[in-house]
N, C-alpha and C positions, 0 to 999 in steps of 0.2 A: 542756132548751132552752138556748140560749146566754144567758149572763147576764154583760153586761159590767160592769166595774168601773171607774167613773170618776167624777171631780168636775168640776162647772162652776165653773171658776176666773173670776177678773175678765178674765183675758186672752181667754177663750173669750166670755165674755158680752159685753165691749166689742167684740170683733170682730164677732160676731153682730148687735149692735145696729146698728153702722155699716153691715154688709152689707145689713140690712133696710132702712135708709134708702136706699141706693143702689138697691135692688131696686125700691122705691116710685117713685123718680125715672124708672128705666128702664121702667116699666110705664105711667107716666103720660104718656111721651113720644108725641107724635103721630107715628105711623109712616108713612114713605114706603115702600111695599113695596120697591121696587128698591133702597133704600139698605140696608134689612134684610136683603135677600137677599144683597148684596154682602158685608155684614158676617158673615153666616152662612157663606157660601162661604170666606171668609178664615179663620174660626173652624174649619171642618171640616179645612182644609189644614193649619192650624197643629197641631190636635189629632192629626191623622194623623202628622205629622212628629214632633212631640215625643214622642207615646207610643210610637211604633217606635224613636225614637233612644234613648230611655232604655235599651231593650233591645238597643242595639248596633247599629242600622241606621245606615248610613253615608251615606244620601242627604241632599244639602242641601235647603233648604226649596224653592228654585226648581226642583229635580228632582222633589219630591213634587208640586208643582203641575202639572208637565207629566204625570205619571202618572196623576193623578186627572182631568185633561183628556182622557185616552186617547191622549196623544202617546207617541212613542218616545223613549226616552233611552239613553244608553251608560253602563250601570252593571250590576253582578252582578244575576244574574236573582232570587237569593233576596231581596236588598232591595226589588227592584221588586215581587215576589209579596207581601211582608210589607206594603207599601203598599196594593196592589189588595185584599188579603184585609181589611185594616183598613177600607177604604172600604165593602167589601160587609157587614161586620159593622155599621157605623154605619147602613147602608140597612136592614137587618134590624131593628135596635134601634128604629128609627122605628115599627115595627108594634106595639111593646110600650108605647108611651108613654102611651096612652089608659087604662091601667089601673094600679093601685096595687100589683099583685103581680108577682113574678118567680117563675116555675117552674123546676123542675130541667130540664125539657125546653127551655126558653128557654136556660138557661146552657149545656147541651150542643150546642145548635143553633148559638149564637154562637160556641162554641169550635171547632166544625166548619168555621165559615166562615172564622174568624180563622187557623186552623192549616192549612187545606187546602194540601197540597203542600209543607209545611214540616216535618211530622213523619210518622212512619210511619201508615198508615191506622188501624191498630188503636189508635193513640194520639189520633187527630184527633176530637174530639166525644166522647171517653170518659175517665172518671176514671183516673188512674194506677193500675197494678196492683202497683206496688212502692215501696220507700222512696226518698224524694226528699231530695238534699243540696243546699243552696246554699252555694257556696264562692266565696272571694276568690282572684284570681290575685295572687300576691306578686311576680311579675315575674322571677323567677329560677328558674323551672320548678317551684316548689312552690306548693301550694294551702292555704288555711286554711279551715277550717269556719266558715261563717258561721251557718247554720241547718239543722236537720234536722226535717222536717214530721212529722205524725202518721202512724201506720201506715196503709197502703192501704185496709185492711178497715174503717177508722173514717171514711173520707173522705165517702162518700155520706150517712152518717148526719149527720155535722157539718155538712155544707152543708144538708141538711133542717132540722136545728135552726136554723141561721143564717137560712133563709127564713121558718120559723115565727116567729122572733123579730122579723122586719121587720114582719109582720102585727100582732104584739103592740105593736111600738113605734109604729105608727100609732094604736092603739086608746088608748094611754095618753098620746099627745100629744108623743112625743120630736121635737124640732126636726128637720126634714129635713137640716140640715147635720151635726148630731150624727149622725143615722140613717145618713148617707152615709159619714161619717168612720170609724165604728166598723164598718160593712160592709166598706169597703175594707181595714182592718187585718185583720179576722177571715178575709176570704176569702184574702188573700195568705198569712196565716199557716197555714191549712189547706193551701194549696198543692196544689190538687186534680188538677192536670194535669202531665204531664211537662214541659210548656213553655207559654208564653203566659200564665202565672198574673197577672204584673204588668198586662200589657194588658187581661186580663179583669176584674180588680179595678178598674182605671180606668174602663173601659166601663161595667160594672154600677153603680159609685157615681154616674157621670154619670146613667145611667138612672133611678136613685132620686130624683136631683134633678129630672130631666125630668118624672117622673110626679108629682111633688108641686109643680110649678110653681115650682121655685126654679131654673130654668135660664137666667135673664136672657136670655130670647128665644134661647136656645141660641148665644149669642155668647161667653160665658165659656169659658175653656180652662185648666182647672185644671193641665193638665199642663205648660203653660208654667212654672208655678212649680217643679214637681218638676224639670223638665229643666234649669233655671237652675243648680242645685246638687244633681247627682245623689246625691253623697255623703251630703249632709243629708238627703235623702229616704229613702235606704236606712237610714242611721243612726237616723232619727226611727222607722222601722218596727222595726228590730232591736233598739232600746233596749227595747221591749215584748216582743218575740218571745224574746229570749235565744237560747240555742245549740239548744234543743229545744222542741218543741211542748208548751206547758201552758196551763192556763185560770186565770182569776182574777187576772192580773196587772193592776196600775192602768195604765190606758190615757190617763190625763190629758194626759201630756206630748204623745203622739201627736195628741189632739185639739186642743192648742194649736197644733202645727205645721199641722195641717189647716186649722184656721179662720183663721189668720193667712195661710196661702197662698190661702185663698179670697178674704179681703178684698183681698190685693195684686191679684189677678185681677179682682175686682169693680170696683176703682178703675180699672182699665185699660178695662173695659168703658164706665164713665161717661165716661171721657177719649175713647174712640172715638166714642161718640155725640156728644160736643161737637165733635170734630175734623171729623166728616162732615157736621155740620149736620142730624144725624139727624131732628130733629124740626121743622126750619124749613120753612116753606111760602112759597115765593116768589111763586107765582100760582094763581089759581083752577084751573087745569087740572091742577096737581100733587096736588091734595087728593083722593087716592084711598085710601080705607079699605075694609077686607076684613071679611067677617062671619067667624065661627068656622070654617065649612066651607072657606072659601076660604084662610084662614090655614093649615089643616091641609094643603091642596093645595100651597100655596107652600113650606111647611116641608119636605114630602116632595121636591118637585121641586128645592128648593135642596140637598137632602143627595145626591140620586141623580144630578141632572144631566139627567133627563128623566121623563116620565111619560105613560101611556096611561090611556084611559077605564077599563080594567079595574082599574088601580090605585086609582083614585078610588073605584070600586065597593067594593074592599076596605077602604079607609082609612075611608070614611064610612058604610059598610052601607046604599048606596042603589041603585036601579035603574040600569041603564047608561045609558038615555036621560037620566035626571036628571044623571048625572055628565057626560054630553057637553055639557049645557046649562051646567053650572058651569065647564067648561073653556072654552066659548065666551064666558061673561061675562067671564073673565079675559083672553081674547084680546082682547076689545072694550075692556077698560081698559088695553090696551097693556102688560100685565105679561108675557104669554108668547106664544109663536108656534107654530104647527103646522109640522111637518114630515112629509113622505111623503104617501101618499094612501090612501084606503079603510081596510081592516084593517090596514095597516102605518103609520097615523097615529100620531105621538107628539108631544109638546109640550115645548118648552125654554124656559128664560127669555129674554126678548127683550133683544137687544143694547142 
């Protein structure tokens, strides 16, 4: 089984302590659903932009916003497809948030969506079958080896061992932030795919946080921190990885980088809540609060842009008639509106 080597330093401890204080404030805030939906939409757009941008996507934030809204833009099709695929991967990931496990099938399915049309069919949703090298372009036609991943025949075993460790880490009470940080490092170090490893590592570490209720209402965007200084991000990873895959290296410096980045973005969440008047109630009519099922419906809808009754059936595990009633309640509360008629009816956030 994967056995990470690390120490909890004062830097890590202090960062997690402040993050926990911010989390408590965020969770106590009286939530106006449409404000939360707006912040969540902005977070999805930023996450999509920054995670793809780290890997070289050239689209600006406003172009990403348009693609996510289903609008046409003038740009290369590969960049547009990367954004659309990332959006679909986030939508699929929503289905996994109600459980604390990640399966091998989940990983392959997410990769299949993330890299559809971007790599050969045999490499999409499949572990690599050959050696993987990460190289730096020196700018004069030469390349320098940054990292060589483990042999292809070891990839499936290493990923399974990592997933087993996640289960054990929960049992022994490893903090979710530490868990997510170590998972991020180990996944990208295994480098299980021919392409898309960084995006997958960031998606899955976010999923770990979502599953353990450390998602800050899914407003936090850790990718913003990595994208602000990509070289620092890659150097923090590579300082542990070295030139070739190996195990047992002390991961403490990476965890310090990861937790400091988490704290920076958590502070931004607190600031966003303050600036939007997130918890302020100006009159009686605005005091709309949601039960657990309604929150899940709104969460899915904010991520996907629209929802149908069959989605609610799948998300909540309820009868179709019950799902229709829950959607009607949200319509009556003025949060969503229906479009289409009969079997073609779907729901979107109310403008």
